[in-house]
C-alpha beads as a LAMMPS data file, in Angstrom:
LAMMPS data file: protein, C-alpha beads

60 atoms
59 bonds

1 atom types
1 bond types

-500.0 500.0 xlo xhi
-500.0 500.0 ylo yhi
-500.0 500.0 zlo zhi

Masses

1 110.0

Atoms # bond

1 1 1 -173.699 284.824 -169.521
2 1 1 -177.216 285.736 -170.172
3 1 1 -179.062 284.377 -173.060
4 1 1 -180.792 287.571 -174.372
5 1 1 -177.534 289.138 -175.775
6 1 1 -176.703 285.837 -177.522
7 1 1 -180.146 285.623 -179.124
8 1 1 -179.838 289.306 -180.070
9 1 1 -176.461 288.854 -181.631
10 1 1 -177.660 285.884 -183.547
11 1 1 -180.654 287.785 -184.785
12 1 1 -178.496 290.680 -185.825
13 1 1 -176.131 288.383 -187.691
14 1 1 -178.980 286.575 -189.462
15 1 1 -180.762 289.742 -190.286
16 1 1 -177.677 291.310 -191.731
17 1 1 -176.872 288.328 -193.940
18 1 1 -180.417 288.007 -195.214
19 1 1 -180.576 291.830 -195.879
20 1 1 -177.305 291.705 -197.701
21 1 1 -178.376 288.744 -199.752
22 1 1 -181.647 290.399 -200.718
23 1 1 -179.905 293.610 -201.774
24 1 1 -177.385 291.552 -203.758
25 1 1 -180.101 289.571 -205.451
26 1 1 -182.032 292.787 -206.308
27 1 1 -179.000 294.489 -207.753
28 1 1 -178.053 291.273 -209.659
29 1 1 -181.571 291.168 -211.060
30 1 1 -181.426 294.838 -212.079
31 1 1 -177.943 294.694 -213.694
32 1 1 -178.189 291.172 -215.105
33 1 1 -174.965 290.051 -213.217
34 1 1 -175.871 287.457 -210.531
35 1 1 -172.445 287.824 -208.796
36 1 1 -173.943 290.686 -206.880
37 1 1 -175.851 288.144 -204.838
38 1 1 -172.528 286.632 -203.714
39 1 1 -171.181 290.015 -202.936
40 1 1 -174.206 290.925 -200.952
41 1 1 -174.073 287.641 -199.011
42 1 1 -170.433 288.257 -198.127
43 1 1 -171.021 291.924 -197.081
44 1 1 -173.981 290.640 -194.895
45 1 1 -171.620 288.131 -193.264
46 1 1 -169.054 290.821 -192.661
47 1 1 -171.446 293.457 -191.282
48 1 1 -173.429 290.862 -189.327
49 1 1 -170.284 289.432 -187.801
50 1 1 -169.123 292.692 -186.691
51 1 1 -172.495 293.739 -185.318
52 1 1 -172.812 290.368 -183.415
53 1 1 -169.253 290.750 -182.011
54 1 1 -170.047 294.193 -180.745
55 1 1 -173.303 293.130 -179.129
56 1 1 -171.553 290.233 -177.384
57 1 1 -168.662 292.349 -176.190
58 1 1 -171.047 295.003 -174.658
59 1 1 -172.896 292.214 -172.761
60 1 1 -169.700 291.156 -170.964

Bonds

1 1 1 2
2 1 2 3
3 1 3 4
4 1 4 5
5 1 5 6
6 1 6 7
7 1 7 8
8 1 8 9
9 1 9 10
10 1 10 11
11 1 11 12
12 1 12 13
13 1 13 14
14 1 14 15
15 1 15 16
16 1 16 17
17 1 17 18
18 1 18 19
19 1 19 20
20 1 20 21
21 1 21 22
22 1 22 23
23 1 23 24
24 1 24 25
25 1 25 26
26 1 26 27
27 1 27 28
28 1 28 29
29 1 29 30
30 1 30 31
31 1 31 32
32 1 32 33
33 1 33 34
34 1 34 35
35 1 35 36
36 1 36 37
37 1 37 38
38 1 38 39
39 1 39 40
40 1 40 41
41 1 41 42
42 1 42 43
43 1 43 44
44 1 44 45
45 1 45 46
46 1 46 47
47 1 47 48
48 1 48 49
49 1 49 50
50 1 50 51
51 1 51 52
52 1 52 53
53 1 53 54
54 1 54 55
55 1 55 56
56 1 56 57
57 1 57 58
58 1 58 59
59 1 59 60
């Protein structure tokens, strides 16, 4: 297995989690309900996991 797809999948996962968390914090700050940060984090994990899985399966 080559290293580049693994690094790309990890970067996609990390980027999605951070983007989801950032959006959740922003919405939470706007609405005054900080639970949005947790929701954004969870959504980032879900989207990032799916994206990383697809990238790894394409590299096989």
